[in-house]
C-alpha positions in Angstrom: -73.5 -57.4 217.0 -71.1 -55.7 219.4 -68.4 -53.1 219.7 -64.8 -53.9 220.5 -62.6 -51.9 222.9 -58.9 -52.7 223.2 -57.5 -52.8 226.8 -54.1 -53.7 228.2 -54.0 -57.1 229.8 -52.6 -57.4 233.4 -51.9 -60.5 235.4 -52.8 -60.9 239.1 -49.5 -59.3 240.1 -50.1 -56.2 237.9 -47.7 -57.3 235.2 -48.3 -56.8 231.5 -49.7 -59.8 229.6 -50.3 -58.3 226.2 -53.4 -56.8 224.7 -56.9 -57.9 225.7 -60.3 -56.7 224.4 -63.6 -55.8 225.9 -66.7 -56.8 223.9 -69.6 -54.5 224.3 -72.8 -56.2 223.0 -75.7 -53.9 222.2 -78.1 -56.0 224.2 -76.0 -57.7 226.9 -73.3 -57.4 229.5 -69.7 -56.6 228.5 -67.4 -59.6 228.0 -63.6 -59.8 228.6 -61.6 -61.3 225.8 -58.4 -62.2 227.7 -55.4 -64.5 227.2 -56.1 -64.8 223.5 -53.3 -64.4 220.9 -55.8 -62.9 218.5 -58.5 -60.3 218.9 -62.3 -60.6 218.5 -62.7 -58.2 215.5 -64.6 -59.9 212.7 -65.6 -58.2 209.5 -69.3 -58.3 208.6 -70.5 -59.7 205.3 -71.3 -56.2 204.1 -67.8 -55.0 204.9 -66.3 -58.0 203.1 -68.5 -57.2 200.1 -67.3 -53.6 200.1 -63.7 -54.7 200.2 -64.3 -57.1 197.3 -65.7 -54.2 195.3 -62.9 -51.9 196.2 -60.1 -54.4 195.5 -61.4 -56.2 192.6 -64.5 -54.4 191.3 -66.5 -57.6 191.9 -69.9 -58.3 193.4 -70.3 -61.5 195.4 -72.3 -63.2 192.6 -69.4 -62.6 190.2 -66.8 -64.3 192.5 -67.3 -67.9 191.2 -66.5 -67.0 187.6 -63.4 -65.1 188.6 -62.2 -68.0 190.8 -62.7 -70.4 187.8 -60.6 -68.2 185.6 -57.8 -67.1 187.9 -57.3 -69.8 190.6 -56.2 -73.3 189.7 -56.7 -76.2 192.1 -53.3 -77.9 192.5 -51.4 -80.3 194.6 -48.2 -79.2 196.3 -44.9 -81.1 195.6 -41.7 -81.1 197.6 -39.7 -79.8 194.5 -42.1 -76.8 194.0 -42.2 -73.8 196.4 -45.4 -73.3 198.4 -46.9 -70.5 200.6 -48.5 -72.0 203.7 -51.5 -69.8 204.3 -53.6 -71.8 206.8 -56.1 -69.9 208.9 -59.5 -70.4 210.6 -62.6 -69.9 208.5 -66.0 -68.4 209.2 -67.5 -71.4 207.4 -66.8 -73.5 210.5 -68.1 -70.9 213.0 -64.7 -70.8 214.8 -65.2 -67.4 216.3 -68.7 -68.2 217.4 -67.4 -71.3 219.2 -64.8 -69.4 221.1 -67.2 -66.6 221.9 -69.7 -69.1 223.2 -67.1 -70.5 225.5 -66.2 -67.0 226.8 -69.9 -66.2 227.5 -70.3 -69.5 229.4 -67.2 -68.9 231.4 -65.6 -72.0 229.9 -62.3 -72.8 228.3 -62.1 -71.7 224.7 -59.8 -73.5 222.3 -58.7 -70.4 220.3 -59.2 -72.2 216.9 -57.7 -69.3 214.9 -54.4 -69.5 216.8 -53.9 -73.3 216.8 -54.7 -73.6 213.1 -51.9 -71.1 212.3 -49.5 -72.7 214.8 -49.8 -76.3 213.8 -49.6 -75.4 210.1 -45.9 -74.6 210.4 -45.4 -78.4 210.4 -46.4 -78.4 206.7 -43.6 -76.1 205.6 -40.6 -77.6 203.7 -37.2 -76.0 202.8 -38.6 -74.2 199.8 -41.8 -72.9 201.5 -42.9 -69.6 203.0 -45.1 -69.9 206.1 -47.5 -67.0 206.8 -49.0 -66.3 210.2 -49.4 -63.8 213.1 -49.4 -65.2 216.6 -46.9 -65.8 219.3 -47.4 -69.6 219.2 -46.9 -69.5 215.4 -43.7 -67.5 215.8 -42.4 -70.1 218.3 -43.2 -72.9 215.9 -41.5 -71.1 213.0 -38.3 -70.7 215.2 -38.4 -74.3 216.3 -38.8 -75.7 212.7 -36.4 -73.2 211.2 -38.7 -72.4 208.2 -39.0 -69.2 206.2 -41.8 -67.1 207.6 -43.8 -63.9 207.0 -45.7 -62.2 209.8 -48.9 -60.5 209.0 -50.0 -57.3 211.0 -53.5 -57.0 212.4 -53.6 -59.2 215.5 -56.9 -57.6 216.4 -58.7 -59.6 213.7 -59.8 -63.1 214.7 -59.5 -64.4 211.1 -56.2 -63.9 209.3 -58.0 -63.5 206.0 -59.6 -60.4 207.4 -56.2 -59.0 208.4 -54.9 -59.8 204.9 -57.9 -58.1 203.2 -57.2 -55.0 205.3 -53.5 -55.2 204.3 -54.6 -55.4 200.6 -56.6 -52.2 201.0 -53.7 -50.5 202.6 -51.3 -51.7 199.9 -53.1 -49.5 197.4 -52.9 -46.5 199.7 -49.6 -46.4 201.6 -48.1 -49.8 200.7 -47.6 -53.1 202.6 -44.2 -54.6 203.0 -45.7 -57.9 203.9 -47.7 -58.1 200.7 -44.8 -56.9 198.7 -42.9 -59.9 199.9 -45.7 -62.3 198.9 -46.0 -60.6 195.5 -42.3 -61.0 195.0 -42.4 -64.7 195.9 -45.0 -65.3 193.2 -43.2 -63.2 190.5 -40.0 -65.1 191.2 -41.6 -68.5 191.1 -45.0 -68.3 189.2 -45.5 -72.1 189.8 -45.7 -71.5 193.6 -48.6 -73.3 195.2 -50.6 -71.5 197.9 -51.8 -74.1 200.4 -54.9 -73.0 202.3 -57.0 -74.5 205.0 -60.2 -73.9 203.0 -61.1 -71.7 200.1 -63.8 -69.6 201.7 -65.1 -66.3 200.2 -62.5 -64.2 202.2 -59.7 -66.3 201.0 -61.0 -66.2 197.4 -61.0 -62.4 197.5 -57.5 -62.2 198.9 -56.0 -64.7 196.4 -57.7 -63.1 193.4 -56.2 -59.8 194.5 -52.8 -61.4 195.1 -52.8 -63.0 191.6 -53.7 -59.7 190.0 -51.1 -57.8 192.0 -48.4 -60.3 191.1 -49.4 -60.4 187.5 -49.2 -64.2 187.2 -51.5 -65.8 184.6 -53.1 -68.1 187.2 -52.6 -68.7 190.9 -52.1 -72.4 191.9 -54.1 -73.2 195.1 -54.0 -76.4 197.1 -57.6 -76.5 198.1 -60.8 -78.2 197.2 -63.0 -76.6 194.5 -65.0 -73.7 195.7 -68.3 -75.5 195.5 -67.0 -78.3 197.7 -66.3 -75.8 200.5 -69.4 -73.7 200.0 -71.9 -76.5 199.7 -70.7 -80.0 200.5 -68.3 -79.6 203.5 -71.0 -79.8 206.1 -73.6 -82.1 207.6 -76.7 -80.7 205.9 -76.4 -82.5 202.5 -76.3 -85.9 204.3 -80.1 -85.7 204.9 -83.3 -84.6 203.2 -84.8 -81.4 204.4 -87.8 -81.6 206.7 -90.0 -80.2 204.0 -88.7 -82.7 201.3 -89.0 -85.7 203.6 -92.5 -84.9 204.7 -93.6 -85.3 201.1 -92.7 -89.0 201.2 -95.9 -91.1 201.1 -97.4 -91.4 204.6 -95.9 -94.2 206.5 -93.5 -95.2 203.6 -92.2 -98.7 203.4 -92.7 -100.8 206.5 -89.1 -102.1 206.5 -86.9 -99.4 208.2 -84.0 -100.1 205.9 -86.2 -99.6 202.8 -87.6 -96.4 204.3 -84.1 -95.1 205.0 -83.2 -95.9 201.4 -86.3 -94.1 200.1 -85.4 -91.0 202.2 -81.8 -91.2 201.1 -83.0 -90.8 197.5 -84.2 -87.3 198.6 -80.9 -86.1 199.9 -78.8 -83.5 197.9 -76.1 -86.2 197.4 -78.6 -88.5 195.6 -80.5 -85.9 193.7 -77.6 -83.8 192.5 -74.6 -86.2 192.5 -76.2 -89.6 192.1 -74.6 -91.0 195.2 -76.7 -92.9 197.7 -74.8 -91.8 200.7 -74.8 -94.3 203.7 -76.4 -92.3 206.5 -78.3 -92.5 209.7 -82.0 -91.5 209.9 -82.2 -87.7 210.1 -83.4 -84.5 208.6 -81.9 -81.1 207.8 -83.6 -78.2 209.6 -83.3 -75.1 207.3 -82.5 -72.5 210.0 -80.3 -70.0 208.1 -82.3 -66.8 207.7 -85.6 -68.4 208.9 -88.0 -67.1 211.5 -87.8 -68.7 215.0 -91.3 -70.1 214.8 -90.5 -71.8 211.5 -87.3 -73.3 212.8 -89.0 -74.7 215.9 -91.8 -76.1 213.7 -89.3 -77.9 211.5 -87.5 -79.3 214.5 -90.7 -80.7 216.0 -91.8 -82.2 212.7 -88.3 -83.8 212.3 -88.6 -85.4 215.7 -92.1 -86.6 215.0 -90.9 -88.3 211.7 -88.0 -90.0 213.6 -90.5 -91.3 216.2 -93.3 -92.3 213.9 -91.3 -93.7 210.9 -88.4 -95.4 212.8 -89.7 -95.8 216.4 -86.8 -93.8 217.8 -86.9 -92.1 221.2 -83.8 -89.9 221.2 -82.1 -87.7 218.7 -78.9 -85.6 218.3 -79.0 -82.0 217.2 -76.0 -80.7 215.3 -75.0 -77.4 213.7 -74.4 -78.2 210.0 -71.0 -76.5 209.8 -69.4 -76.6 213.2 -66.2 -78.6 213.5 -64.5 -80.9 216.1 -67.9 -81.8 217.7 -68.7 -78.2 218.8 -72.2 -77.2 219.9 -73.7 -80.7 219.5 -76.7 -81.6 221.7 -76.9 -85.4 222.1 -79.6 -87.5 223.8 -82.6 -85.2 223.1 -86.0 -86.8 223.9 -87.9 -86.7 220.7 -91.3 -86.4 222.5 -90.3 -83.2 224.4 -91.8 -80.6 222.1 -91.3 -77.8 224.5 -87.5 -78.4 224.6 -87.3 -78.8 220.8 -89.3 -75.5 220.4 -86.8 -73.7 222.6 -83.8 -75.2 220.8 -85.4 -74.2 217.5 -85.6 -70.6 218.7 -82.0 -70.7 219.8 -80.9 -72.1 216.4 -82.9 -69.3 214.7 -81.2 -66.7 216.8 -77.9 -67.7 215.2 -79.5 -66.9 211.9 -76.7 -68.1 209.6 -76.5 -71.9 209.9 -78.7 -74.9 209.2 -79.0 -77.8 211.6 -79.5 -81.5 211.4 -81.6 -83.7 213.8 -80.3 -87.2 213.6 -81.0 -90.5 215.3 -78.9 -90.7 218.5 -76.0 -93.1 217.8 -75.1 -95.8 220.3 -71.7 -96.5 218.9 -70.1 -99.9 218.9 -67.2 -99.7 221.3 -63.7 -101.3 221.2 -60.9 -101.3 223.8 -57.5 -100.6 222.4 -54.3 -99.7 224.2 -56.1 -99.1 227.5 -58.7 -96.8 225.9 -62.4 -97.4 225.2 -63.0 -96.2 221.7 -66.3 -95.5 220.1 -66.2 -96.9 216.5 -66.2 -93.7 214.5 -63.4 -94.3 212.0 -62.2 -91.6 209.7 -61.0 -91.9 206.1 -59.1 -89.2 204.3 -58.2 -87.6 201.0 -54.6 -86.5 200.4 -53.3 -84.9 197.2 -56.6 -85.6 195.4 -56.4 -89.4 196.1 -57.8 -91.7 198.8 -55.2 -91.7 201.6 -53.9 -95.1 202.8 -55.4 -96.7 205.9 -57.9 -95.1 208.3 -58.0 -93.7 211.8 -59.9 -94.2 215.0 -60.9 -91.1 216.8 -60.2 -90.3 220.4 -63.2 -88.5 221.7 -64.2 -86.7 224.9 -68.0 -86.6 224.7 -68.8 -85.1 221.3 -65.4 -83.4 221.1 -62.6 -84.7 218.9 -59.4 -85.3 220.8 -57.0 -87.1 218.5 -56.5 -90.0 216.0 -54.9 -93.4 215.9 -53.7 -94.7 212.6 -54.5 -98.3 211.4 -54.6 -100.2 208.1 -55.9 -103.4 206.7 -53.1 -105.4 208.2 -54.2 -104.6 211.8 -57.9 -103.4 211.2 -59.3 -106.3 213.3 -57.2 -105.3 216.2 -58.7 -101.8 215.9 -62.2 -103.3 216.1 -62.9 -103.1 212.4 -63.4 -106.4 210.6 -61.7 -106.9 207.2 -65.1 -106.9 205.5 -66.1 -103.7 207.2 -62.7 -102.1 206.4 -63.2 -103.0 202.7 -66.7 -101.6 202.9 -65.5 -98.3 204.3 -62.8 -98.0 201.6 -65.3 -98.8 198.9 -67.7 -96.1 200.2 -64.9 -93.6 200.2 -64.1 -94.4 196.6 -67.8 -94.1 195.6 -67.9 -90.7 197.4 -64.9 -89.4 195.5 -66.3 -90.7 192.2 -69.5 -88.7 192.8 -67.4 -85.5 192.6 -65.1 -86.6 189.7 -65.6 -85.1 186.2 -67.7 -82.2 187.5 -65.2 -79.4 186.9 -62.7 -77.5 189.0 -65.4 -76.2 191.3 -66.0 -79.8 192.5 -62.4 -81.0 192.7 -61.5 -82.9 195.8 -57.9 -82.4 197.0 -58.0 -82.9 200.7 -60.4 -83.7 203.6 -61.8 -86.4 205.9 -65.0 -88.3 206.4 -66.1 -89.5 209.8 -68.1 -92.8 209.7 -70.3 -94.2 212.5 -70.5 -97.9 213.3 -73.5 -97.8 215.5 -76.9 -99.0 216.7 -79.8 -96.6 216.8 -82.5 -98.9 218.1 -86.2 -98.4 217.4 -87.5 -100.4 214.4 -83.8 -101.2 213.5 -83.6 -103.3 216.7 -80.1 -104.5 217.4 -78.8 -104.0 213.8 -75.5 -102.2 213.4 -75.5 -99.4 210.8 -72.4 -98.0 209.0 -72.9 -94.4 208.0 -71.1 -91.3 207.0 -71.7 -88.8 209.8 -69.5 -85.8 209.2 -67.9 -84.4 206.0 -64.8 -82.3 206.7 -63.8 -81.5 203.2 -60.9 -79.2 204.1 -57.6 -79.6 205.9 -58.3 -81.6 209.1 -56.5 -82.6 212.2 -55.6 -86.1 211.0 -53.4 -84.4 208.4 -50.8 -83.9 211.2 -50.9 -87.5 212.3 -50.2 -88.6 208.7 -47.4 -86.0 208.4 -45.8 -87.0 211.6 -46.0 -90.7 210.7 -44.4 -90.1 207.3 -41.6 -88.2 208.9 -41.1 -90.9 211.6 -40.9 -93.6 208.9 -38.4 -91.4 206.9 -36.2 -90.7 209.9 -36.3 -94.3 211.1 -36.2 -96.5 207.9 -36.8 -100.1 208.6 -37.8 -99.4 212.2 -40.9 -101.4 213.1 -41.5 -98.9 215.9 -42.6 -96.3 213.4 -45.3 -98.2 211.5 -48.3 -96.7 213.3 -49.0 -93.5 215.2 -51.4 -91.7 217.5 -52.0 -88.0 218.2 -53.7 -86.6 221.3 -55.1 -83.1 221.9 -54.0 -81.6 225.2 -54.6 -78.4 227.0 -51.2 -76.9 227.8 -50.6 -74.9 231.0 -49.8 -71.2 230.9 -46.1 -71.8 230.9 -46.1 -74.7 228.4 -44.9 -73.0 225.3 -43.7 -75.2 222.4 -40.1 -75.2 223.5 -40.9 -76.1 227.1 -43.4 -78.8 226.2 -41.1 -80.2 223.5 -38.2 -80.5 226.0 -40.3 -82.4 228.5 -41.9 -84.7 225.8 -38.4 -85.7 224.7 -37.4 -86.5 228.3 -40.7 -88.3 229.0 -40.8 -90.3 225.8 -37.7 -92.3 226.9 -36.5 -93.1 223.4 -39.9 -93.4 221.7 -40.5 -91.5 218.5 -42.6 -88.6 219.9 -43.1 -84.9 219.2 -45.2 -81.9 220.0 -47.2 -80.8 217.0 -48.3 -77.5 218.4 -48.8 -75.7 221.7 -51.0 -72.7 222.4 -50.7 -72.2 226.2 -54.0 -72.3 228.1 -55.8 -73.3 225.0 -54.8 -76.2 222.7 -51.9 -78.5 222.0 -51.2 -81.8 220.2 -48.7 -84.5 220.9 -47.8 -87.4 218.7 -46.2 -90.8 219.2 -45.2 -93.6 216.8 -45.2 -97.3 217.7 -45.1 -100.8 216.2 -48.9 -101.2 216.4 -52.0 -99.1 217.0 -52.6 -100.4 220.6 -49.0 -99.5 221.6 -49.3 -96.1 219.9 -52.5 -95.4 221.9 -51.2 -96.5 225.2 -48.0 -94.5 224.7 -49.7 -91.2 223.7 -52.0 -91.5 226.7 -49.2 -92.3 229.0 -47.2 -89.3 227.7 -50.2 -87.1 228.3 -50.5 -88.3 231.9 -46.7 -87.8 232.5 -47.0 -84.2 231.2 -50.0 -83.7 233.4 -48.1 -85.0 236.4 -45.5 -82.3 235.7 -48.2 -79.6 235.7 -47.7 -78.9 232.0 -51.0 -80.1 230.6 -54.5 -80.9 231.7 -55.8 -84.4 231.0 -59.0 -84.6 229.1 -61.9 -86.8 230.2 -62.7 -90.3 229.0 -64.4 -90.9 225.7 -68.2 -90.5 225.6 
């Protein structure tokens, strides 16, 4: 794809700013990878396969059986030590999202760095937190937790750096991995908490178990099939090919037609769950020829128009997170545009897409903010988490959460009946995975719902649908963690019953310590904290309050105060 050349970063005054990299594509202009805490080196699939063979003597197709035997899905507990090993994953196309921003001259979020940095909040007194970057080191120092720094900052994904360390361990040794091995030998019941159990993490954890000599390695993660197959948008919809086999015209009633198409989704056919969904189809773009992808996209648009009378659609990558690379408002009769987008999707070569009815979300004003009703429900410790969250959005990009529960759901724009319906659908979703073995175990994650109109033959009817499946650690995990700590630290304080988080973009000088000091001053006695800060890239602030409206207004006020001090940039309004 490209070669990588390391260069020394310099600021405008000629001062040293740390390493930077130059990307040399084989068929394009060089790109500067500057002001990142991690490099742009990404191992290829063949390189990862070779490492798996060298470390474990395993081929990729043998990996699932080894995972079943040697890795045990578990839930962490405060009285049991844990290793916090959160890092970005290729499954969510994190590197591609940042690279796309660099190419476009935009503002990348540096997903790899902020996932490592914010994960420090998860560590308790018995835990060991693993990471690499400067923001991670600052967070470790601020929280006072035990830490272990991994070499290999040139690798975008920490799993790739760890796999390289495992190779080196067998040749010249690795003090970092010796420490990890020692932790497991001293406490074999240690739980390794990971962001997601992708193939790279599976390989490293299998190697770690064997090197430590423990019978099984306890891992807090969803089952491997959950991450590989179900934590994405594609299973929400039938494929274009499958849907096209439905009898011409189908039922006249759009709700009956939608139900008939729902029977053709992987969720219905494989798990027996009739998932609530918007009209839409999965475009099988991974590994397909450009012409085939364009043809599928045009056929999907025709079906949305002819079957449901829809005029606009929304094209989404199946695996991208936080709203990245979504194309809303596409005219379904513009076949030339759809053909071009199909070719662009095929050029990616590794990911399916979905073309879905364009949502016209119900809106609700709360705390001075106009929310779209896209509530999220979550899984914690293998159980449905209490309450729900509203999402703060900037266009299609996720920008934070506001916690609410049944007691205040109507104030959050969700009727009691609708709240009960959301909770019941979440229970049915989890039941569909239950009893299907460790590969399908649900431990953590979140589901984004849409409360929306789509028009066409549905008229003014409001649909309630599951729209995104984030079956891994998600951003709302930190809202819930902050709220639990606020309630613990302020027992009986009604001012810590609800909470809100807000994603911000810190300035170049807004490290965790600096931002934290100013948040404490600006909060004026409120319960508020900085969750993470990656200067120039990504940060998160959190505020607790007596109700969701006050939490919302306070967190937005705090963001504006910090912006007035030049410490952060205020994001745009919700789309």
